[in-house]
C-alpha angles and dihedrals in degrees: 000000000000090000091050092049089050088054096054101035096082089050092051091049091055089072094218093196089250136053118289105256116224123181117201112199112207097353135127136236090239090062092058096039087064091061107075092181090064107020109089094004111146093215094057130066117190123196115194118200121193137156093237143354132074123351132193140069129301118175105305094347123101113188118196137167116248147128119259089214093060113023118191097223130099122253116288093010091144140044096220136015116208126188129170121197095332109105092070089060103052097085140270124337097288090056092045090052090050091055090047091053091049091052092052092045098050103052142009091231130047144170113202118177127189136162116263114248090215095058105109096229116069102226099212099047095029092226131129121247096345093118090059093061122098112267097259092047090048092053091049093047094047091050093046091050094046097248091118122037112254088223093070115110119237091260094047091049090049091052090048095055092040090058087075118062109170117204137218127223090255092054092048090049089050090054093047107028094168094053133090114236114226117199116213107207133204120184090344095307124109102245099178141003129224126196107209127187126170145066094313099139092201106355089146089055090049088053092052090055090051094058 
C-alpha cells in the first residue's frame, strides 16, 4: 500500500477543488475501511466496482455492481484506477486485454497488482508448482490434493482452473506499455507484479522500502 499511497499523494496535494476520484476494480469496502488515511477522508472519493457483493454508500465509499471488462463510465472519469489481484480472474487473454483497455481509458494514473506466474507458490491454492503443470495435470493434482472437489465433472473442473490466468511481467507490460512494472519480492523471488502509471516520482522506490 505504501507504493499506492505514494502514487496518489501528489494528486491529493494539488487540491483539485474536488475530491480525488479513485476507482477500485474488483475490490471490497472492507479493504478500504482498513485504511484510515483514505477511508472517510473528505478529499477522496472511492468508487468500488464488483460483479457481486454489497452495494451502496458508506462514508466516502460508493459500491456498485459492474464488470471490469466493460465499465459503465465515460473516458477519464477518475484520477486513479486501483485493482488488487483481480485481472487474473476476468477470463482468458481477450478478457484480460479488455480490462486493461478499460483501466487505461478511465484514468491517467493506475495501480494494477497481480500475482506473478513465475512465483513457485500458486497464491489461490497455496500449493507449489501446480500452476506450471499442463491444464489436465493441474486438474488432476488439485483434485488429488483436495483443492478441487472430486465430485466436479470434467467440464466444471476445467472452468474452475480456467478462472485463474496468472500473468508474467512481459504480459503485464504488454497490457500497460506506458507503465513501470514494480516487482514485489519475497525471499528473492518476485511474488507479485504491479503496473504503475502516474506522477509517482519514485513509487517503485517506495515499493522497495515496503518489502
